[in-house]
PyMOL Python script that loads the backbone (N, CA, C, O; Angstrom):
from pymol import cmd

cmd.read_pdbstr("""\
ATOM      1  N   ALA A   1       0.840  -1.183   0.000  1.00  0.00           N
ATOM      2  CA  ALA A   1       0.000   0.000   0.000  1.00  0.00           C
ATOM      3  C   ALA A   1       0.881   1.242   0.000  1.00  0.00           C
ATOM      4  O   ALA A   1       1.975   1.244   0.565  1.00  0.00           O
ATOM      5  N   PHE A   2       0.398   2.274  -0.628  1.00  0.00           N
ATOM      6  CA  PHE A   2       1.092   3.555  -0.693  1.00  0.00           C
ATOM      7  C   PHE A   2       0.149   4.637  -0.188  1.00  0.00           C
ATOM      8  O   PHE A   2      -1.068   4.531  -0.341  1.00  0.00           O
ATOM      9  N   ASN A   3       0.704   5.658   0.403  1.00  0.00           N
ATOM     10  CA  ASN A   3      -0.058   6.826   0.826  1.00  0.00           C
ATOM     11  C   ASN A   3       0.464   7.989   0.001  1.00  0.00           C
ATOM     12  O   ASN A   3       1.539   8.515   0.285  1.00  0.00           O
ATOM     13  N   LEU A   4      -0.287   8.398  -1.021  1.00  0.00           N
ATOM     14  CA  LEU A   4       0.155   9.443  -1.933  1.00  0.00           C
ATOM     15  C   LEU A   4      -0.575  10.745  -1.647  1.00  0.00           C
ATOM     16  O   LEU A   4      -1.777  10.753  -1.383  1.00  0.00           O
ATOM     17  N   THR A   5       0.160  11.834  -1.704  1.00  0.00           N
ATOM     18  CA  THR A   5      -0.440  13.160  -1.624  1.00  0.00           C
ATOM     19  C   THR A   5      -0.337  13.780  -3.008  1.00  0.00           C
ATOM     20  O   THR A   5       0.755  13.904  -3.561  1.00  0.00           O
ATOM     21  N   VAL A   6      -1.480  14.169  -3.564  1.00  0.00           N
ATOM     22  CA  VAL A   6      -1.544  14.742  -4.907  1.00  0.00           C
ATOM     23  C   VAL A   6      -1.934  16.209  -4.772  1.00  0.00           C
ATOM     24  O   VAL A   6      -2.932  16.541  -4.132  1.00  0.00           O
ATOM     25  N   HIS A   7      -1.135  17.081  -5.380  1.00  0.00           N
ATOM     26  CA  HIS A   7      -1.432  18.510  -5.395  1.00  0.00           C
ATOM     27  C   HIS A   7      -1.995  18.855  -6.768  1.00  0.00           C
ATOM     28  O   HIS A   7      -1.397  18.519  -7.791  1.00  0.00           O
ATOM     29  N   VAL A   8      -3.152  19.529  -6.791  1.00  0.00           N
ATOM     30  CA  VAL A   8      -3.794  19.915  -8.046  1.00  0.00           C
ATOM     31  C   VAL A   8      -3.953  21.429  -8.041  1.00  0.00           C
ATOM     32  O   VAL A   8      -4.545  22.003  -7.127  1.00  0.00           O
ATOM     33  N   LYS A   9      -3.409  22.072  -9.088  1.00  0.00           N
ATOM     34  CA  LYS A   9      -3.476  23.529  -9.195  1.00  0.00           C
ATOM     35  C   LYS A   9      -4.434  23.908 -10.312  1.00  0.00           C
ATOM     36  O   LYS A   9      -4.332  23.397 -11.427  1.00  0.00           O
ATOM     37  N   ASN A  10      -5.360  24.802 -10.012  1.00  0.00           N
ATOM     38  CA  ASN A  10      -6.281  25.335 -11.011  1.00  0.00           C
ATOM     39  C   ASN A  10      -5.762  26.706 -11.430  1.00  0.00           C
ATOM     40  O   ASN A  10      -5.781  27.647 -10.637  1.00  0.00           O
ATOM     41  N   THR A  11      -5.301  26.822 -12.667  1.00  0.00           N
ATOM     42  CA  THR A  11      -4.791  28.101 -13.166  1.00  0.00           C
ATOM     43  C   THR A  11      -5.896  28.976 -13.747  1.00  0.00           C
ATOM     44  O   THR A  11      -5.639  30.109 -14.155  1.00  0.00           O
ATOM     45  N   LEU A  12      -7.108  28.467 -13.788  1.00  0.00           N
ATOM     46  CA  LEU A  12      -8.231  29.255 -14.301  1.00  0.00           C
ATOM     47  C   LEU A  12      -8.655  30.284 -13.261  1.00  0.00           C
ATOM     48  O   LEU A  12      -8.933  29.928 -12.116  1.00  0.00           O
ATOM     49  N   SER A  13      -8.707  31.551 -13.647  1.00  0.00           N
ATOM     50  CA  SER A  13      -9.088  32.597 -12.695  1.00  0.00           C
ATOM     51  C   SER A  13     -10.581  32.875 -12.709  1.00  0.00           C
ATOM     52  O   SER A  13     -11.078  33.620 -11.864  1.00  0.00           O
ATOM     53  N   TRP A  14     -11.302  32.292 -13.650  1.00  0.00           N
ATOM     54  CA  TRP A  14     -12.725  32.604 -13.795  1.00  0.00           C
ATOM     55  C   TRP A  14     -13.661  31.488 -13.366  1.00  0.00           C
ATOM     56  O   TRP A  14     -14.869  31.710 -13.283  1.00  0.00           O
ATOM     57  N   GLN A  15     -13.144  30.290 -13.087  1.00  0.00           N
ATOM     58  CA  GLN A  15     -14.051  29.223 -12.664  1.00  0.00           C
ATOM     59  C   GLN A  15     -13.315  28.118 -11.921  1.00  0.00           C
ATOM     60  O   GLN A  15     -12.104  27.947 -12.056  1.00  0.00           O
ATOM     61  N   ALA A  16     -14.074  27.384 -11.144  1.00  0.00           N
ATOM     62  CA  ALA A  16     -13.531  26.200 -10.473  1.00  0.00           C
ATOM     63  C   ALA A  16     -13.292  25.111 -11.519  1.00  0.00           C
ATOM     64  O   ALA A  16     -13.904  25.119 -12.586  1.00  0.00           O
ATOM     65  N   TRP A  17     -12.391  24.173 -11.200  1.00  0.00           N
ATOM     66  CA  TRP A  17     -12.166  23.023 -12.073  1.00  0.00           C
ATOM     67  C   TRP A  17     -12.508  21.774 -11.270  1.00  0.00           C
ATOM     68  O   TRP A  17     -11.999  21.568 -10.168  1.00  0.00           O
ATOM     69  N   CYS A  18     -13.374  20.952 -11.836  1.00  0.00           N
ATOM     70  CA  CYS A  18     -13.808  19.741 -11.141  1.00  0.00           C
ATOM     71  C   CYS A  18     -13.433  18.507 -11.944  1.00  0.00           C
ATOM     72  O   CYS A  18     -13.335  18.550 -13.171  1.00  0.00           O
ATOM     73  N   SER A  19     -13.227  17.424 -11.242  1.00  0.00           N
ATOM     74  CA  SER A  19     -12.929  16.146 -11.876  1.00  0.00           C
ATOM     75  C   SER A  19     -13.865  15.093 -11.305  1.00  0.00           C
ATOM     76  O   SER A  19     -14.220  15.129 -10.126  1.00  0.00           O
ATOM     77  N   ASN A  20     -14.251  14.173 -12.145  1.00  0.00           N
ATOM     78  CA  ASN A  20     -15.058  13.038 -11.690  1.00  0.00           C
ATOM     79  C   ASN A  20     -14.177  11.940 -11.114  1.00  0.00           C
ATOM     80  O   ASN A  20     -14.561  10.770 -11.103  1.00  0.00           O
ATOM     81  N   GLY A  21     -13.001  12.317 -10.638  1.00  0.00           N
ATOM     82  CA  GLY A  21     -12.076  11.347 -10.061  1.00  0.00           C
ATOM     83  C   GLY A  21     -11.116  10.833 -11.109  1.00  0.00           C
ATOM     84  O   GLY A  21     -10.885  11.481 -12.130  1.00  0.00           O
ATOM     85  N   GLY A  22     -10.562   9.673 -10.852  1.00  0.00           N
ATOM     86  CA  GLY A  22      -9.593   9.111 -11.775  1.00  0.00           C
ATOM     87  C   GLY A  22      -9.038   7.799 -11.266  1.00  0.00           C
ATOM     88  O   GLY A  22      -9.599   7.152 -10.382  1.00  0.00           O
ATOM     89  N   GLU A  23      -7.918   7.432 -11.855  1.00  0.00           N
ATOM     90  CA  GLU A  23      -7.245   6.178 -11.501  1.00  0.00           C
ATOM     91  C   GLU A  23      -5.769   6.457 -11.275  1.00  0.00           C
ATOM     92  O   GLU A  23      -5.199   7.357 -11.892  1.00  0.00           O
ATOM     93  N   VAL A  24      -5.155   5.691 -10.397  1.00  0.00           N
ATOM     94  CA  VAL A  24      -3.727   5.806 -10.140  1.00  0.00           C
ATOM     95  C   VAL A  24      -3.112   4.411 -10.162  1.00  0.00           C
ATOM     96  O   VAL A  24      -3.706   3.445  -9.682  1.00  0.00           O
ATOM     97  N   VAL A  25      -1.902   4.326 -10.734  1.00  0.00           N
ATOM     98  CA  VAL A  25      -1.141   3.076 -10.750  1.00  0.00           C
ATOM     99  C   VAL A  25       0.277   3.395 -10.292  1.00  0.00           C
ATOM    100  O   VAL A  25       0.893   4.345 -10.776  1.00  0.00           O
ATOM    101  N   VAL A  26       0.792   2.601  -9.359  1.00  0.00           N
ATOM    102  CA  VAL A  26       2.176   2.712  -8.902  1.00  0.00           C
ATOM    103  C   VAL A  26       2.907   1.483  -9.413  1.00  0.00           C
ATOM    104  O   VAL A  26       2.501   0.353  -9.141  1.00  0.00           O
ATOM    105  N   SER A  27       4.000   1.708 -10.163  1.00  0.00           N
ATOM    106  CA  SER A  27       4.723   0.565 -10.725  1.00  0.00           C
ATOM    107  C   SER A  27       6.218   0.675 -10.444  1.00  0.00           C
ATOM    108  O   SER A  27       6.753   1.753 -10.182  1.00  0.00           O
ATOM    109  N   TYR A  28       6.863  -0.473 -10.508  1.00  0.00           N
ATOM    110  CA  TYR A  28       8.304  -0.576 -10.313  1.00  0.00           C
ATOM    111  C   TYR A  28       8.851  -1.441 -11.431  1.00  0.00           C
ATOM    112  O   TYR A  28       8.441  -2.591 -11.594  1.00  0.00           O
ATOM    113  N   SER A  29       9.770  -0.892 -12.194  1.00  0.00           N
ATOM    114  CA  SER A  29      10.404  -1.632 -13.288  1.00  0.00           C
ATOM    115  C   SER A  29       9.365  -2.251 -14.231  1.00  0.00           C
ATOM    116  O   SER A  29       9.523  -3.382 -14.691  1.00  0.00           O
ATOM    117  N   GLY A  30       8.311  -1.495 -14.505  1.00  0.00           N
ATOM    118  CA  GLY A  30       7.280  -1.944 -15.437  1.00  0.00           C
ATOM    119  C   GLY A  30       6.225  -2.862 -14.858  1.00  0.00           C
ATOM    120  O   GLY A  30       5.337  -3.307 -15.586  1.00  0.00           O
ATOM    121  N   VAL A  31       6.294  -3.160 -13.565  1.00  0.00           N
ATOM    122  CA  VAL A  31       5.324  -4.057 -12.928  1.00  0.00           C
ATOM    123  C   VAL A  31       4.444  -3.241 -11.974  1.00  0.00           C
ATOM    124  O   VAL A  31       4.955  -2.540 -11.101  1.00  0.00           O
ATOM    125  N   ALA A  32       3.126  -3.334 -12.144  1.00  0.00           N
ATOM    126  CA  ALA A  32       2.201  -2.615 -11.263  1.00  0.00           C
ATOM    127  C   ALA A  32       2.270  -3.199  -9.858  1.00  0.00           C
ATOM    128  O   ALA A  32       2.088  -4.400  -9.661  1.00  0.00           O
ATOM    129  N   LEU A  33       2.534  -2.330  -8.884  1.00  0.00           N
ATOM    130  CA  LEU A  33       2.593  -2.745  -7.480  1.00  0.00           C
ATOM    131  C   LEU A  33       1.297  -2.440  -6.748  1.00  0.00           C
ATOM    132  O   LEU A  33       0.895  -3.178  -5.848  1.00  0.00           O
ATOM    133  N   ALA A  34       0.644  -1.347  -7.138  1.00  0.00           N
ATOM    134  CA  ALA A  34      -0.584  -0.920  -6.460  1.00  0.00           C
ATOM    135  C   ALA A  34      -1.404  -0.068  -7.415  1.00  0.00           C
ATOM    136  O   ALA A  34      -0.868   0.561  -8.327  1.00  0.00           O
ATOM    137  N   TRP A  35      -2.708  -0.057  -7.191  1.00  0.00           N
ATOM    138  CA  TRP A  35      -3.605   0.716  -8.042  1.00  0.00           C
ATOM    139  C   TRP A  35      -4.820   1.098  -7.218  1.00  0.00           C
ATOM    140  O   TRP A  35      -5.127   0.471  -6.205  1.00  0.00           O
ATOM    141  N   GLY A  36      -5.504   2.135  -7.671  1.00  0.00           N
ATOM    142  CA  GLY A  36      -6.677   2.577  -6.926  1.00  0.00           C
ATOM    143  C   GLY A  36      -7.368   3.734  -7.607  1.00  0.00           C
ATOM    144  O   GLY A  36      -7.042   4.104  -8.735  1.00  0.00           O
ATOM    145  N   ASP A  37      -8.325   4.295  -6.902  1.00  0.00           N
ATOM    146  CA  ASP A  37      -9.145   5.376  -7.431  1.00  0.00           C
ATOM    147  C   ASP A  37      -8.717   6.717  -6.855  1.00  0.00           C
ATOM    148  O   ASP A  37      -8.309   6.817  -5.698  1.00  0.00           O
ATOM    149  N   VAL A  38      -8.821   7.743  -7.690  1.00  0.00           N
ATOM    150  CA  VAL A  38      -8.670   9.121  -7.241  1.00  0.00           C
ATOM    151  C   VAL A  38     -10.083   9.625  -6.971  1.00  0.00           C
ATOM    152  O   VAL A  38     -10.962   9.445  -7.814  1.00  0.00           O
ATOM    153  N   PRO A  39     -10.329  10.251  -5.820  1.00  0.00           N
ATOM    154  CA  PRO A  39     -11.697  10.677  -5.496  1.00  0.00           C
ATOM    155  C   PRO A  39     -12.172  11.832  -6.379  1.00  0.00           C
ATOM    156  O   PRO A  39     -11.365  12.534  -6.989  1.00  0.00           O
ATOM    157  N   VAL A  40     -13.484  12.015  -6.438  1.00  0.00           N
ATOM    158  CA  VAL A  40     -14.092  13.171  -7.088  1.00  0.00           C
ATOM    159  C   VAL A  40     -13.694  14.414  -6.295  1.00  0.00           C
ATOM    160  O   VAL A  40     -13.690  14.391  -5.064  1.00  0.00           O
ATOM    161  N   PHE A  41     -13.357  15.505  -6.999  1.00  0.00           N
ATOM    162  CA  PHE A  41     -12.962  16.725  -6.299  1.00  0.00           C
ATOM    163  C   PHE A  41     -13.161  17.945  -7.195  1.00  0.00           C
ATOM    164  O   PHE A  41     -13.311  17.824  -8.411  1.00  0.00           O
ATOM    165  N   CYS A  42     -13.158  19.117  -6.574  1.00  0.00           N
ATOM    166  CA  CYS A  42     -13.178  20.403  -7.273  1.00  0.00           C
ATOM    167  C   CYS A  42     -12.087  21.289  -6.683  1.00  0.00           C
ATOM    168  O   CYS A  42     -11.818  21.248  -5.483  1.00  0.00           O
ATOM    169  N   VAL A  43     -11.464  22.093  -7.548  1.00  0.00           N
ATOM    170  CA  VAL A  43     -10.467  23.059  -7.112  1.00  0.00           C
ATOM    171  C   VAL A  43     -11.038  24.450  -7.384  1.00  0.00           C
ATOM    172  O   VAL A  43     -11.374  24.761  -8.527  1.00  0.00           O
ATOM    173  N   PRO A  44     -11.152  25.294  -6.354  1.00  0.00           N
ATOM    174  CA  PRO A  44     -11.653  26.649  -6.583  1.00  0.00           C
ATOM    175  C   PRO A  44     -10.773  27.405  -7.584  1.00  0.00           C
ATOM    176  O   PRO A  44      -9.618  27.040  -7.801  1.00  0.00           O
ATOM    177  N   ARG A  45     -11.318  28.441  -8.182  1.00  0.00           N
ATOM    178  CA  ARG A  45     -10.567  29.210  -9.180  1.00  0.00           C
ATOM    179  C   ARG A  45      -9.280  29.767  -8.575  1.00  0.00           C
ATOM    180  O   ARG A  45      -9.254  30.214  -7.428  1.00  0.00           O
ATOM    181  N   SER A  46      -8.224  29.728  -9.366  1.00  0.00           N
ATOM    182  CA  SER A  46      -6.894  30.231  -8.983  1.00  0.00           C
ATOM    183  C   SER A  46      -6.413  29.667  -7.653  1.00  0.00           C
ATOM    184  O   SER A  46      -5.788  30.379  -6.867  1.00  0.00           O
ATOM    185  N   ALA A  47      -6.693  28.414  -7.400  1.00  0.00           N
ATOM    186  CA  ALA A  47      -6.328  27.808  -6.114  1.00  0.00           C
ATOM    187  C   ALA A  47      -5.640  26.460  -6.335  1.00  0.00           C
ATOM    188  O   ALA A  47      -5.564  25.948  -7.451  1.00  0.00           O
ATOM    189  N   THR A  48      -5.152  25.916  -5.244  1.00  0.00           N
ATOM    190  CA  THR A  48      -4.531  24.595  -5.242  1.00  0.00           C
ATOM    191  C   THR A  48      -5.220  23.765  -4.169  1.00  0.00           C
ATOM    192  O   THR A  48      -5.573  24.276  -3.107  1.00  0.00           O
ATOM    193  N   THR A  49      -5.407  22.494  -4.453  1.00  0.00           N
ATOM    194  CA  THR A  49      -5.979  21.600  -3.455  1.00  0.00           C
ATOM    195  C   THR A  49      -5.083  20.379  -3.308  1.00  0.00           C
ATOM    196  O   THR A  49      -4.273  20.082  -4.186  1.00  0.00           O
ATOM    197  N   GLU A  50      -5.232  19.688  -2.211  1.00  0.00           N
ATOM    198  CA  GLU A  50      -4.423  18.512  -1.903  1.00  0.00           C
ATOM    199  C   GLU A  50      -5.349  17.323  -1.675  1.00  0.00           C
ATOM    200  O   GLU A  50      -6.323  17.413  -0.928  1.00  0.00           O
ATOM    201  N   LEU A  51      -5.031  16.213  -2.327  1.00  0.00           N
ATOM    202  CA  LEU A  51      -5.814  14.985  -2.185  1.00  0.00           C
ATOM    203  C   LEU A  51      -4.938  13.893  -1.613  1.00  0.00           C
ATOM    204  O   LEU A  51      -3.737  13.852  -1.881  1.00  0.00           O
ATOM    205  N   THR A  52      -5.520  13.019  -0.835  1.00  0.00           N
ATOM    206  CA  THR A  52      -4.827  11.816  -0.389  1.00  0.00           C
ATOM    207  C   THR A  52      -5.376  10.644  -1.185  1.00  0.00           C
ATOM    208  O   THR A  52      -6.585  10.421  -1.241  1.00  0.00           O
ATOM    209  N   VAL A  53      -4.468   9.903  -1.797  1.00  0.00           N
ATOM    210  CA  VAL A  53      -4.839   8.748  -2.615  1.00  0.00           C
ATOM    211  C   VAL A  53      -4.155   7.526  -2.016  1.00  0.00           C
ATOM    212  O   VAL A  53      -2.963   7.561  -1.714  1.00  0.00           O
ATOM    213  N   LEU A  54      -4.916   6.440  -1.845  1.00  0.00           N
ATOM    214  CA  LEU A  54      -4.390   5.240  -1.189  1.00  0.00           C
ATOM    215  C   LEU A  54      -4.467   4.026  -2.114  1.00  0.00           C
ATOM    216  O   LEU A  54      -5.365   3.197  -1.969  1.00  0.00           O
ATOM    217  N   PRO A  55      -3.530   3.912  -3.067  1.00  0.00           N
ATOM    218  CA  PRO A  55      -3.547   2.716  -3.915  1.00  0.00           C
ATOM    219  C   PRO A  55      -3.053   1.483  -3.153  1.00  0.00           C
ATOM    220  O   PRO A  55      -2.134   1.567  -2.340  1.00  0.00           O
ATOM    221  N   TRP A  56      -3.675   0.349  -3.431  1.00  0.00           N
ATOM    222  CA  TRP A  56      -3.331  -0.926  -2.802  1.00  0.00           C
ATOM    223  C   TRP A  56      -2.934  -1.926  -3.870  1.00  0.00           C
ATOM    224  O   TRP A  56      -3.400  -1.848  -5.007  1.00  0.00           O
ATOM    225  N   GLY A  57      -2.087  -2.852  -3.514  1.00  0.00           N
ATOM    226  CA  GLY A  57      -1.722  -3.940  -4.410  1.00  0.00           C
ATOM    227  C   GLY A  57      -2.019  -5.270  -3.757  1.00  0.00           C
ATOM    228  O   GLY A  57      -1.808  -5.437  -2.556  1.00  0.00           O
ATOM    229  N   TRP A  58      -2.501  -6.205  -4.526  1.00  0.00           N
ATOM    230  CA  TRP A  58      -2.746  -7.551  -4.019  1.00  0.00           C
ATOM    231  C   TRP A  58      -2.429  -8.519  -5.145  1.00  0.00           C
ATOM    232  O   TRP A  58      -2.642  -8.225  -6.321  1.00  0.00           O
ATOM    233  N   GLU A  59      -1.927  -9.653  -4.769  1.00  0.00           N
ATOM    234  CA  GLU A  59      -1.517 -10.678  -5.728  1.00  0.00           C
ATOM    235  C   GLU A  59      -0.574 -10.118  -6.786  1.00  0.00           C
ATOM    236  O   GLU A  59      -0.715 -10.407  -7.974  1.00  0.00           O
ATOM    237  N   VAL A  60       0.402  -9.301  -6.334  1.00  0.00           N
ATOM    238  CA  VAL A  60       1.391  -8.726  -7.239  1.00  0.00           C
ATOM    239  C   VAL A  60       2.426  -9.790  -7.555  1.00  0.00           C
ATOM    240  O   VAL A  60       2.992 -10.395  -6.645  1.00  0.00           O
ATOM    241  N   GLY A  61       2.677 -10.024  -8.828  1.00  0.00           N
ATOM    242  CA  GLY A  61       3.602 -11.077  -9.242  1.00  0.00           C
ATOM    243  C   GLY A  61       4.969 -10.541  -9.624  1.00  0.00           C
ATOM    244  O   GLY A  61       5.221 -10.275 -10.799  1.00  0.00           O
ATOM    245  N   LEU A  62       5.853 -10.378  -8.651  1.00  0.00           N
ATOM    246  CA  LEU A  62       7.228  -9.968  -8.926  1.00  0.00           C
ATOM    247  C   LEU A  62       8.110 -11.201  -9.020  1.00  0.00           C
ATOM    248  O   LEU A  62       7.963 -12.142  -8.240  1.00  0.00           O
ATOM    249  N   SER A  63       9.023 -11.190  -9.973  1.00  0.00           N
ATOM    250  CA  SER A  63       9.996 -12.282 -10.033  1.00  0.00           C
ATOM    251  C   SER A  63      10.880 -12.200  -8.789  1.00  0.00           C
ATOM    252  O   SER A  63      10.941 -11.160  -8.135  1.00  0.00           O
ATOM    253  N   GLU A  64      11.560 -13.293  -8.467  1.00  0.00           N
ATOM    254  CA  GLU A  64      12.439 -13.290  -7.288  1.00  0.00           C
ATOM    255  C   GLU A  64      13.527 -12.237  -7.422  1.00  0.00           C
ATOM    256  O   GLU A  64      13.843 -11.539  -6.459  1.00  0.00           O
ATOM    257  N   ASP A  65      14.105 -12.122  -8.625  1.00  0.00           N
ATOM    258  CA  ASP A  65      15.165 -11.132  -8.839  1.00  0.00           C
ATOM    259  C   ASP A  65      14.649  -9.707  -8.642  1.00  0.00           C
ATOM    260  O   ASP A  65      15.296  -8.888  -7.988  1.00  0.00           O
ATOM    261  N   LEU A  66      13.492  -9.424  -9.206  1.00  0.00           N
ATOM    262  CA  LEU A  66      12.919  -8.088  -9.082  1.00  0.00           C
ATOM    263  C   LEU A  66      12.534  -7.798  -7.631  1.00  0.00           C
ATOM    264  O   LEU A  66      12.720  -6.682  -7.147  1.00  0.00           O
ATOM    265  N   HIS A  67      11.999  -8.799  -6.947  1.00  0.00           N
ATOM    266  CA  HIS A  67      11.644  -8.631  -5.531  1.00  0.00           C
ATOM    267  C   HIS A  67      12.885  -8.331  -4.698  1.00  0.00           C
ATOM    268  O   HIS A  67      12.857  -7.443  -3.846  1.00  0.00           O
ATOM    269  N   ARG A  68      13.970  -9.058  -4.936  1.00  0.00           N
ATOM    270  CA  ARG A  68      15.220  -8.819  -4.200  1.00  0.00           C
ATOM    271  C   ARG A  68      15.755  -7.413  -4.473  1.00  0.00           C
ATOM    272  O   ARG A  68      16.205  -6.720  -3.561  1.00  0.00           O
ATOM    273  N   ARG A  69      15.699  -6.999  -5.758  1.00  0.00           N
ATOM    274  CA  ARG A  69      16.197  -5.675  -6.119  1.00  0.00           C
ATOM    275  C   ARG A  69      15.371  -4.573  -5.448  1.00  0.00           C
ATOM    276  O   ARG A  69      15.926  -3.611  -4.917  1.00  0.00           O
ATOM    277  N   LEU A  70      14.050  -4.720  -5.475  1.00  0.00           N
ATOM    278  CA  LEU A  70      13.178  -3.729  -4.837  1.00  0.00           C
ATOM    279  C   LEU A  70      13.432  -3.678  -3.334  1.00  0.00           C
ATOM    280  O   LEU A  70      13.511  -2.593  -2.758  1.00  0.00           O
ATOM    281  N   LEU A  71      13.560  -4.824  -2.703  1.00  0.00           N
ATOM    282  CA  LEU A  71      13.834  -4.878  -1.266  1.00  0.00           C
ATOM    283  C   LEU A  71      15.168  -4.207  -0.941  1.00  0.00           C
ATOM    284  O   LEU A  71      15.255  -3.423   0.004  1.00  0.00           O
ATOM    285  N   SER A  72      16.204  -4.512  -1.719  1.00  0.00           N
ATOM    286  CA  SER A  72      17.522  -3.927  -1.499  1.00  0.00           C
ATOM    287  C   SER A  72      17.487  -2.409  -1.678  1.00  0.00           C
ATOM    288  O   SER A  72      18.018  -1.667  -0.851  1.00  0.00           O
ATOM    289  N   GLU A  73      16.859  -1.954  -2.763  1.00  0.00           N
ATOM    290  CA  GLU A  73      16.776  -0.517  -3.009  1.00  0.00           C
ATOM    291  C   GLU A  73      15.928   0.179  -1.943  1.00  0.00           C
ATOM    292  O   GLU A  73      16.227   1.308  -1.555  1.00  0.00           O
ATOM    293  N   SER A  74      14.888  -0.478  -1.477  1.00  0.00           N
ATOM    294  CA  SER A  74      14.049   0.108  -0.425  1.00  0.00           C
ATOM    295  C   SER A  74      14.843   0.285   0.862  1.00  0.00           C
ATOM    296  O   SER A  74      14.720   1.307   1.536  1.00  0.00           O
ATOM    297  N   GLN A  75      15.654  -0.705   1.202  1.00  0.00           N
ATOM    298  CA  GLN A  75      16.459  -0.623   2.419  1.00  0.00           C
ATOM    299  C   GLN A  75      17.510   0.477   2.324  1.00  0.00           C
ATOM    300  O   GLN A  75      17.887   1.069   3.335  1.00  0.00           O
ATOM    301  N   MET A  76      17.988   0.753   1.094  1.00  0.00           N
ATOM    302  CA  MET A  76      18.980   1.813   0.883  1.00  0.00           C
ATOM    303  C   MET A  76      18.318   3.163   0.577  1.00  0.00           C
ATOM    304  O   MET A  76      19.004   4.160   0.353  1.00  0.00           O
ATOM    305  N   HIS A  77      16.983   3.184   0.570  1.00  0.00           N
ATOM    306  CA  HIS A  77      16.209   4.396   0.265  1.00  0.00           C
ATOM    307  C   HIS A  77      16.521   4.933  -1.130  1.00  0.00           C
ATOM    308  O   HIS A  77      16.542   6.145  -1.340  1.00  0.00           O
ATOM    309  N   THR A  78      16.762   4.032  -2.083  1.00  0.00           N
ATOM    310  CA  THR A  78      17.049   4.439  -3.460  1.00  0.00           C
ATOM    311  C   THR A  78      16.026   3.899  -4.454  1.00  0.00           C
ATOM    312  O   THR A  78      16.161   4.121  -5.658  1.00  0.00           O
ATOM    313  N   ALA A  79      15.014   3.199  -3.975  1.00  0.00           N
ATOM    314  CA  ALA A  79      14.002   2.630  -4.875  1.00  0.00           C
ATOM    315  C   ALA A  79      13.200   3.757  -5.524  1.00  0.00           C
ATOM    316  O   ALA A  79      12.793   4.709  -4.858  1.00  0.00           O
ATOM    317  N   GLU A  80      12.982   3.635  -6.823  1.00  0.00           N
ATOM    318  CA  GLU A  80      12.182   4.609  -7.552  1.00  0.00           C
ATOM    319  C   GLU A  80      10.982   3.906  -8.158  1.00  0.00           C
ATOM    320  O   GLU A  80      11.114   2.892  -8.844  1.00  0.00           O
ATOM    321  N   VAL A  81       9.814   4.463  -7.893  1.00  0.00           N
ATOM    322  CA  VAL A  81       8.586   3.923  -8.470  1.00  0.00           C
ATOM    323  C   VAL A  81       7.993   4.972  -9.403  1.00  0.00           C
ATOM    324  O   VAL A  81       8.257   6.167  -9.264  1.00  0.00           O
ATOM    325  N   LEU A  82       7.202   4.515 -10.338  1.00  0.00           N
ATOM    326  CA  LEU A  82       6.498   5.391 -11.267  1.00  0.00           C
ATOM    327  C   LEU A  82       5.055   5.504 -10.806  1.00  0.00           C
ATOM    328  O   LEU A  82       4.388   4.492 -10.588  1.00  0.00           O
ATOM    329  N   VAL A  83       4.572   6.728 -10.656  1.00  0.00           N
ATOM    330  CA  VAL A  83       3.180   6.973 -10.276  1.00  0.00           C
ATOM    331  C   VAL A  83       2.482   7.608 -11.475  1.00  0.00           C
ATOM    332  O   VAL A  83       2.855   8.694 -11.919  1.00  0.00           O
ATOM    333  N   GLU A  84       1.471   6.921 -11.991  1.00  0.00           N
ATOM    334  CA  GLU A  84       0.706   7.430 -13.127  1.00  0.00           C
ATOM    335  C   GLU A  84      -0.725   7.704 -12.674  1.00  0.00           C
ATOM    336  O   GLU A  84      -1.384   6.844 -12.088  1.00  0.00           O
ATOM    337  N   VAL A  85      -1.191   8.921 -12.959  1.00  0.00           N
ATOM    338  CA  VAL A  85      -2.540   9.333 -12.573  1.00  0.00           C
ATOM    339  C   VAL A  85      -3.305   9.715 -13.834  1.00  0.00           C
ATOM    340  O   VAL A  85      -2.823  10.505 -14.646  1.00  0.00           O
ATOM    341  N   ARG A  86      -4.476   9.161 -13.988  1.00  0.00           N
ATOM    342  CA  ARG A  86      -5.367   9.512 -15.102  1.00  0.00           C
ATOM    343  C   ARG A  86      -6.619  10.133 -14.500  1.00  0.00           C
ATOM    344  O   ARG A  86      -7.353   9.488 -13.751  1.00  0.00           O
ATOM    345  N   MET A  87      -6.849  11.394 -14.840  1.00  0.00           N
ATOM    346  CA  MET A  87      -7.995  12.110 -14.299  1.00  0.00           C
ATOM    347  C   MET A  87      -9.163  12.036 -15.273  1.00  0.00           C
ATOM    348  O   MET A  87      -8.972  12.023 -16.489  1.00  0.00           O
ATOM    349  N   PHE A  88     -10.369  11.989 -14.727  1.00  0.00           N
ATOM    350  CA  PHE A  88     -11.587  12.019 -15.526  1.00  0.00           C
ATOM    351  C   PHE A  88     -12.113  13.450 -15.511  1.00  0.00           C
ATOM    352  O   PHE A  88     -12.624  13.913 -14.491  1.00  0.00           O
ATOM    353  N   ASP A  89     -11.991  14.148 -16.631  1.00  0.00           N
ATOM    354  CA  ASP A  89     -12.437  15.536 -16.762  1.00  0.00           C
ATOM    355  C   ASP A  89     -13.809  15.551 -17.406  1.00  0.00           C
ATOM    356  O   ASP A  89     -13.934  15.249 -18.592  1.00  0.00           O
ATOM    357  N   PRO A  90     -14.845  15.896 -16.646  1.00  0.00           N
ATOM    358  CA  PRO A  90     -16.195  15.850 -17.213  1.00  0.00           C
ATOM    359  C   PRO A  90     -16.375  16.813 -18.376  1.00  0.00           C
ATOM    360  O   PRO A  90     -17.278  16.624 -19.191  1.00  0.00           O
ATOM    361  N   GLY A  91     -15.533  17.847 -18.474  1.00  0.00           N
ATOM    362  CA  GLY A  91     -15.648  18.794 -19.575  1.00  0.00           C
ATOM    363  C   GLY A  91     -15.199  18.236 -20.908  1.00  0.00           C
ATOM    364  O   GLY A  91     -15.502  18.811 -21.953  1.00  0.00           O
ATOM    365  N   SER A  92     -14.480  17.121 -20.888  1.00  0.00           N
ATOM    366  CA  SER A  92     -13.971  16.560 -22.147  1.00  0.00           C
ATOM    367  C   SER A  92     -14.833  15.421 -22.665  1.00  0.00           C
ATOM    368  O   SER A  92     -14.470  14.793 -23.660  1.00  0.00           O
ATOM    369  N   TRP A  93     -15.962  15.131 -22.028  1.00  0.00           N
ATOM    370  CA  TRP A  93     -16.814  14.032 -22.464  1.00  0.00           C
ATOM    371  C   TRP A  93     -17.780  14.481 -23.512  1.00  0.00           C
ATOM    372  O   TRP A  93     -18.581  13.682 -23.997  1.00  0.00           O
TER     373      TRP A  93
END
""", "prot")
cmd.dss("prot")
cmd.show_as("cartoon", "prot")
cmd.util.cbc("prot")
cmd.orient("prot")
């Protein structure tokens, strides 16, 4: 499980920007470790908001080599994961 903080900035000065939520995937070396939903939210005009997103992983299939590498890098605080967020913008439907 990951605890992600997402900052969203609305550069529009004339209106709020809202999203119908979205999806997030956290991966390591091309393998998805956790995934989840981004909640529905609105950002007031010319403002920034902060969201907490909690992606979870279950039945993740890492090879032994990849698992060892991730564990080693995590212990050395050098592990890098990719976080991909896809937002659902109701204005683009």
